[in-house]
N, C-alpha and C positions, 0 to 999 in steps of 0.2 A: 421456445428455451431449444437450441439445439446445439449440441456438442460436436465439435469438430475438431479435427486434428489437421493441421497445417505444417507444412515444409517451409521451414523459414533459413532456406538459401542452405540445407541440406541438414539442416536440426528439425527436430520433433516436436511440434510444441502442441499441449492440446487448449481447444478454446472452447468457450460457450458464449453464447449471445441470447439476448433477452429483448424483445418488439419488435416493431418494424423498420425495415433496413432503411426507408426513406426518411427517419427520424433523424433529428439529429445526434453525432454518436459521440459516446462515452466511452473510453478505455479505462479501465480499472486496472492499477498496477499494482500487487500487495508487495507485501516487504520480501527481501529475502529469507528464506528459511520457511516458506508459508507457502502452499498451493492456492489455488482461486476460491476454493470452499469457505477462506477465512473471509470474501466479500460472499457473505450470505445469499442464498438466494430470495428471500424476504426482502430483503436489501435493495437486490436487481431487481427485482421485479416492483417495486416503488419506484425506481427511476423510471421502469420501462411504464408503469403506468401512466408516469408522469409527461409521456411523449420523447422519449429517447431511446437511441436504439444503444442498447449496453453491451460492452465485451466484456469478459474476464476469461484470465485464462493463466495455465502453469508455468510459472520460472520453469525452466531446466533443473532436473533433481527435486521435483515436487511433482506431486500427483501423476499423473498419467504422460507425461512429458517426456522426454529422453534423460537417460539416469547416467552418470557415469561412475566410475571404480572408486571407493571408499579412500580420499584424500588426492584425487588426481581428476578434477571437475576437467584440464583441459581447455578452460574458457575462464573470461574475465568480468569484473561487474561492467566496464565497457560493454563487453559483448551481450550483458542483460540490456544495457539504452537500446542498442541496436534491434533487439529482438521486439520493443516495444512496436519500434518501427516498421518490424516485419509482419507484426501480427495486425497491424493496419493497413500493409501490402496486399495479404491473404486473404482480407474481405472487401476488397477492393474501395478503400476509403482515403481520402487523399489526406484528409485533415480531422483531427478529432480533439474533445474536450480531455485531458488527460487528470486523473484522480488516483494518489496513489498517498497510500500510509505508509509510516516506518519509513524504512529502507526505499519501498517503494516512492515514496515520496520525493527522494535524491535522485532516483532514476527519473521521475518525471520532471524534476529541474532539469536534469543533465541533458534530456532527449529535447526541451524546450529550448536550451542554449545551443546544441550541436545541430539541432531540424527545427529551426523554430515557424519554417512552412507549413510543417505537420500538426504543431500544435495548437490549437484553438483558443484554449485556455488549461489553465492550473485550479485543482483543487489539491493542497498539500494536506497531509492529515497526519497529528503526531509526529512530525517529523522536525529535521535539522536543515541548515543551509548545506548543499549538496559543496559546496568552495568555501572552505573557509579562509578566513581574512581576518584581521588584527584582533576581532572583539572575541574579550572572555565569555565562552558559553557555560553555565550550573552543570557541574557534573551529576552521573545518578544517583538518583536516593541510597543510602548506607542499604537497605533492606535490599534494594536490587542487584548491588555489589556485590554482596554477601551472598544471594541466593546463587548468581552466577557463577561465583568463585568453589563455591560449597555443592552442587547439586551435580547428581549425577545419576545415570539410568541401563538399563541392561538393553541396548539397543537390537538385544535377539529376543527381546521376550515383550511381545507387543502390551502386555499388561504394566508391565515398569516403565515404558516409554510413554504410554497413554496418562499414568500418574503422575511422572513426570511434567508432561506439557501443562497437565491441571493444574497445579502446583505454580506452573512458571505463569500461566495465563492470572492466576490467582495474584501474582506480586505485581505485574504489570498492571493490573485493576485497578492499583493504588492505594487501595484500601479504605476510602470515604463512601463507597456505595456498598448494599447488598450485592455479595457474589454469589451469581447462578451456577453451582458447582454440577448442577444436573444437562443443565443447555451444554455447558463447555464441553463437559466429558462427552456428550455427545455429538461434539461439532468434533471433538479431537480424534473419538474412533474412527468416526465415519472416515476422518482424514488420512489414519492410519493404514486402515483398510482398503482403502483406494489405491492408494499408491502402489505403483509398479514394485517399488523397491525405496522403503518410506527412509533407511538408515542413509539413502545417499543424500538428504536432506544437511545432513555435516558437510557435506562440500563444500556448503558457504558459509561455513566459519571460517573456511583458509583459502576465501576467493580473493586472487589478486585485483585492486583495482582496475587495472590496464591502463591505456592513457590518461593523464589526468586533463580536468579540461583548464584549459588557462584563461576561463574569461570567468569574471565575477558573477555572483547571483545575480548583485544590482545591474546587469545587462539585459534579465530577460523583460522581455518587451508584449509579453501577451497579459489579458487580464487574472489575475491572480488572488485566489481565497484560500485565506491559512485556518484554519479550522485546530483547536487544541484544549486538550483538557489540562484543565488546572491541575490536576494530581498526578499527572504522568511522571512515572517512575525512572523512565528510561531516558526521554530528552523533556526534562522540567521546563516550564515553560516561559523561562528566558529563549529558551531555541524560535519557540512560535515566534515569540515576539522580535527575536532578531530577524527573522521573513519576513512579518510584515513590515519593519523599518526598511530592508535591504531591498525588496523587489519593491519598484516604482510602484505609486499607488495601489498597493497589495490590500486588501481587508483582511482583519482578525474578526474570528467568531472564536470566542471561549466560552466551554464545555464545563460548568463550573462544577466540581469534583471528580470529572471524569478521568482516565488513568490514559494508560497508552493503548492506543488501536479503537475503532468502533464499537461503542457499546451499543445493543438492542435498543436502551432506555432513549440514545438517541440519536436511531434510524429518523424519525420525523422530521427534528428539527435540521438534522445534518440532508436529508433528502430536498426539504425545502430550501435549503439556501444551496445546493449544488443545480435544483432547477433554476432558481432565480440567476444564479452566476451564468448557465449555460445556457438562457434563453436569448433569441434574437433581440439585439436594441431596441428598447421598448415596448417589448414583451413580458420583460420578468421585473420582479420586484428588487428592494437592495436589500442582500443578505446584512449590509453594514457590520459594524465596529461593536458587537454587543455579547453580553454574555446569558446564556441562556442554561435551562436542565434539560 
């Protein structure tokens, strides 16, 4: 494990890698509003032990990467796509398998559309088509919508922020599985304490999209695995099904009763699927279109 601060076109980003540099590379792209800690170390190590070189990183305004004044991010969502490619450049990697969760899955799709030569394959977890077509997609659940509309936190008080984010994680978990509050609270606390300016993460709430992609997701030409929980309250299952249907030859792995994000209970299943998906032709299994706990 090696943490490294890089210069991405004048932008300071914090990255961390696991495994042997000679192994097939996997770039992990977290959702906006979340640092790389949400790709938990144990998950990263499992991928590395499976023979992959794994890179995670902090987006701008998260963790130890550059931060901006409240409400004035000075960058766009399109810039976050370019920064994923800049992370590869800084590590001397021509192309990588890109794994994105939530909004990170949208960034991964856009990277594959804008820089197809830099993306070997995609794994899209708990996400939705980055370029919307005519398809009607299901809205978030009423519980999720109510929480987002009413929840508040005192961002000057660490305890208030931690409580708020734990409550948010509980809603995202979907309510069908036991919620490990102690583990989530520990992760949130470490995330808040590690950040240079944790309140800056709110800039992601006002981030403009930047130049939109004109290419539909159906033009993504790399092998794609879609992983989606059946109890996702932010992007209900129809979002994952839409991705799997619109991206040519994409496969769909359903996680029964899983919510939004990557539950520790699913690490083994997801790691197995990602390793199979990113194996050299003839060396991997087939994650297939299956439902697993």
